[in-house]
C-alpha positions in Angstrom: 24.0 -3.0 -16.8 26.2 -4.3 -19.4 28.8 -1.8 -20.8 30.7 -2.4 -24.0 33.4 0.0 -25.3 34.4 -0.4 -28.9 37.0 1.5 -30.9 38.1 1.1 -34.5 41.2 -0.9 -33.3 39.7 -3.1 -30.6 37.0 -3.9 -28.1 38.4 -2.3 -24.9 35.9 -3.5 -22.4 32.7 -5.6 -22.0 31.2 -6.3 -18.5 28.7 -5.6 -15.8 28.9 -2.0 -14.4 26.8 -0.1 -11.8 27.4 3.4 -13.2 29.0 5.2 -16.2 29.9 8.8 -16.6 30.2 10.1 -20.2 31.5 13.2 -21.8 28.5 14.4 -23.7 28.5 17.3 -26.1 26.7 19.5 -23.5 28.7 18.3 -20.5 29.4 15.1 -18.6 26.3 13.0 -17.8 25.8 9.7 -15.7 24.0 6.5 -16.6 22.8 4.2 -13.8 21.0 0.9 -13.8 17.5 1.1 -15.2 18.2 4.3 -16.9 15.8 5.2 -19.8 17.0 4.4 -23.3 19.3 7.1 -24.7 21.6 8.0 -27.7 24.2 10.7 -27.3 27.2 12.0 -29.2 30.4 12.2 -27.1 33.2 14.7 -27.2 36.9 14.4 -26.1 37.2 13.5 -22.5 37.1 10.9 -19.8 34.7 8.0 -19.7 34.5 6.7 -16.2 32.6 3.6 -14.8 32.3 1.5 -11.8 32.9 -2.2 -12.5 31.1 -4.9 -10.6 34.1 -7.3 -11.1 37.8 -6.8 -11.1 39.3 -5.1 -14.2 42.9 -5.3 -15.1 44.7 -2.0 -16.3 45.8 -1.9 -19.8 47.3 0.8 -22.0 43.8 2.0 -22.6 42.1 1.3 -19.1 43.3 3.1 -16.0 42.1 1.4 -12.8 41.8 2.6 -9.3 39.9 0.1 -7.1 36.5 -0.4 -8.8 36.7 2.9 -10.8 37.9 2.6 -14.4 38.8 5.5 -16.7 39.2 5.6 -20.4 40.4 8.7 -22.4 38.3 9.1 -25.6 38.5 11.5 -28.5 34.7 11.3 -29.2 32.1 9.0 -30.3 28.5 7.8 -29.7 26.8 6.1 -26.9 23.5 4.1 -27.1 21.7 2.6 -24.0 18.8 0.2 -24.7 17.6 -2.8 -22.5 20.3 -2.3 -19.8 23.2 -2.5 -22.4 25.2 0.6 -23.0 27.4 0.4 -26.2 30.0 3.1 -26.6 31.7 3.6 -30.1 34.6 5.6 -29.2 37.7 7.1 -31.0 
């Protein structure tokens, strides 16, 4: 699936991923390939994903092997047609 992480300041990431863990309002949940469409509010916490291609660490992205972590303050996630868009603070 394609993951796109957008903040008011910049687009942090766009690329192919195999799984994404998100800090939902009712707890952490995971989205995998071919997951049903979903819209969810997000709370402060860690967004973690497994990238299919190498990702370079930045001031926003913490990389350990194929796992990438992003700290967010909240936001909204929408998954539709194998594309997950995260609008994050």
